[in-house]
C-alpha positions in Angstrom: -21.9 40.2 -19.6 -23.2 36.8 -20.7 -25.0 35.0 -17.9 -23.9 31.5 -17.0 -26.9 29.1 -17.7 -28.0 27.2 -14.7 -28.4 23.5 -15.1 -31.7 21.9 -14.3 -31.5 18.3 -13.2 -28.2 17.9 -15.2 -27.9 14.1 -14.5 -31.2 13.4 -16.1 -30.4 15.6 -19.1 -26.9 14.1 -19.5 -28.4 10.7 -19.8 -30.9 11.6 -22.4 -29.3 14.3 -24.6 -27.3 13.3 -27.7 -25.8 16.8 -27.7 -25.2 18.4 -24.3 -26.1 22.1 -24.2 -23.7 24.4 -22.3 -26.0 24.4 -19.3 -25.0 20.8 -18.4 -21.3 21.0 -19.4 -18.7 20.7 -16.6 -18.7 23.9 -14.6 -15.1 24.8 -15.6 -16.0 24.4 -19.3 -19.1 26.6 -19.0 -17.0 29.3 -17.4 -14.2 29.0 -19.9 -16.8 29.1 -22.8 -18.3 32.4 -21.5 -14.8 33.9 -21.0 -13.8 32.8 -24.5 -16.8 34.6 -26.1 -16.3 37.7 -24.0 -12.6 37.9 -24.6 -11.8 37.7 -20.9 -10.0 34.4 -21.0 -6.3 33.5 -21.4 -6.2 34.7 -25.1 -8.2 37.8 -24.4 -9.7 39.4 -27.5 -7.4 37.2 -29.6 -9.7 34.2 -28.9 -11.4 33.3 -32.2 -14.7 32.9 -30.3 -15.0 36.6 -29.7 -15.8 37.2 -33.4 -18.0 34.2 -34.0 -21.6 34.7 -35.2 -24.4 33.2 -33.2 -24.7 30.5 -35.8 -21.1 29.6 -35.5 -21.3 29.7 -31.7 -24.2 27.2 -31.8 -22.4 24.9 -34.3 -19.3 24.7 -32.1 -21.3 24.3 -28.9 -23.0 21.3 -30.5 -19.6 19.9 -31.6 -18.3 20.0 -28.1 -21.6 19.0 -26.5 -21.8 15.9 -28.8 -18.3 14.9 -27.7 -19.2 15.2 -24.0 -22.3 13.2 -24.5 -20.3 10.5 -26.2 -17.8 10.4 -23.4 -20.7 10.0 -20.9 -22.3 7.2 -22.9 -19.0 5.3 -22.8 -18.6 5.7 -19.1 -15.6 8.1 -19.5 -15.1 11.0 -17.1 -16.6 14.3 -18.2 -16.1 16.5 -15.1 -12.7 15.4 -13.9 -9.4 16.6 -15.3 -8.7 19.1 -18.0 -10.0 19.4 -21.6 -6.6 18.0 -22.7 -7.3 14.9 -20.6 -10.7 14.5 -22.2 -9.8 15.2 -25.8 -7.1 12.8 -26.8 -6.1 11.2 -30.2 -7.3 7.8 -29.1 -10.6 9.0 -27.9 -11.1 11.1 -31.0 -10.5 8.0 -33.1 -13.2 6.1 -31.2 -15.6 9.1 -31.3 -15.1 9.5 -35.1 -15.8 5.8 -35.6 -19.0 6.2 -33.6 -20.1 9.2 -35.7 -19.4 7.3 -39.0 -22.0 4.7 -37.9 -24.8 7.2 -38.0 -23.7 10.2 -40.0 -22.6 10.9 -43.6 -18.9 11.5 -44.1 -19.5 15.2 -44.7 -21.4 15.5 -41.4 -18.6 13.6 -39.6 -16.1 16.1 -40.9 -18.3 19.0 -39.8 -18.8 17.6 -36.3 -15.1 17.0 -35.7 -14.4 20.5 -37.2 -16.8 22.0 -34.7 -15.2 20.1 -31.8 -11.8 21.4 -32.9 -13.0 25.0 -33.0 -14.6 24.6 -29.6 -11.6 23.2 -27.8 -9.3 25.8 -29.4 -11.5 28.5 -27.9 -11.8 26.7 -24.5 -8.1 26.1 -24.2 -6.3 28.5 -26.5 -2.9 27.9 -25.0 -2.9 24.2 -25.9 -1.4 22.9 -29.2 -4.4 21.4 -31.0 -2.7 21.1 -34.4 -3.2 17.3 -34.3 -6.9 17.8 -33.9 -7.0 20.3 -36.7 -5.2 18.0 -39.0 -7.7 15.2 -38.2 -10.6 17.5 -38.9 -9.1 18.7 -42.2 -8.4 15.2 -43.4 -12.0 14.1 -42.6 -13.4 17.0 -44.6 -11.1 16.3 -47.6 -12.1 12.7 -47.6 -15.8 13.4 -47.2 -18.2 12.4 -50.0 -21.5 14.2 -50.6 -24.5 12.1 -49.4 -26.4 13.1 -52.5 -25.3 13.7 -56.1 -26.5 17.2 -56.9 -25.0 17.4 -60.4 -28.4 16.7 -62.0 -29.8 19.9 -60.4 -27.1 22.1 -61.9 -28.0 24.5 -64.6 -25.9 26.4 -67.2 -25.2 30.0 -66.4 -26.8 31.2 -69.6 -30.0 29.3 -68.7 -30.2 30.9 -65.3 -29.5 34.4 -66.7 -32.3 34.0 -69.3 -34.7 32.6 -66.6 -34.0 35.7 -64.4 -34.8 38.0 -67.4 -38.0 36.1 -68.1 -39.1 36.6 -64.5 -38.4 40.4 -64.7 -40.2 40.7 -68.1 -43.2 38.8 -66.7 -43.3 40.6 -63.3 -46.7 42.1 -63.9 -48.2 38.6 -64.3 -47.3 37.9 -60.7 -50.6 39.2 -59.5 -52.3 36.1 -60.8 -49.9 34.0 -58.6 -50.6 36.2 -55.5 -47.0 37.5 -55.8 -46.4 41.2 -55.8 -44.8 42.4 -59.1 -42.0 44.0 -57.3 -41.1 40.8 -55.5 -41.2 38.8 -58.7 -39.0 41.4 -60.5 -36.6 41.3 -57.5 -36.3 37.5 -57.7 -35.5 37.7 -61.4 -33.0 40.4 -60.9 -31.2 38.5 -58.2 -31.0 35.3 -60.4 -29.8 37.3 -63.5 -27.2 39.3 -61.5 -25.7 36.3 -59.8 -25.6 34.4 -63.1 -23.9 37.2 -64.8 -21.5 38.2 -62.0 -21.0 35.8 -59.1 -20.4 37.8 -55.9 -19.6 37.1 -52.3 -22.9 37.0 -50.3 -22.0 40.1 -48.2 -21.1 42.1 -51.3 -24.3 41.1 -53.0 -26.4 41.9 -49.9 -24.8 45.4 -49.9 -26.0 46.2 -53.4 -28.6 49.0 -53.4 -30.7 49.9 -56.5 -30.1 53.5 -57.4 -26.7 53.6 -55.7 -24.8 50.5 -56.6 -27.0 49.9 -59.6 -28.1 52.8 -61.8 -30.3 52.9 -64.9 -28.5 54.1 -68.0 -30.8 54.4 -70.9 -27.9 54.9 -73.3 -26.7 51.4 -72.5 -29.9 49.8 -73.8 -30.1 48.5 -77.4 
């Protein structure tokens, strides 16, 4: 069972942290968060938090923790009432405006999306569709903070680069890189250029099993 983190001087931490960790969340929220992750809350194993990866858990914790910190900074209650009392359309609008003053539009969309995921896990019986719509709208309207088009390369160029790395693998000794590692890097680049795959499918590829050498296929 996941242990409940014990807060240490929570008032001091609340005043200084931009993002509140679960250890200083309201006690009810901390218990609900653990129950959501374990599948022992109102939605049981149907709670989306049960299947989250640790990375997703951390992202959504930060989303809710950032919102709690904002409430505290505005003198709004964080311990009284329910989550529905604390997360309202009017407050979300003010919270979003505050985020926009310091974050890129893409980061604002991500932060509100994490908040939406967190409250759905904390209170799965509540209708949070209004919050999901706000989150989706922010993400659709987001503009990248940097133009990355100049860094794009043609697929054929990447494929040829991967082949050059494999062909020159033995030269890797001069660069203090093992030939096998250099060959592997070239193979990864060439394979992904030739056949884009989902990351999990790509990670499952095993040389000798998924990929086999066929001498007859060479020209």
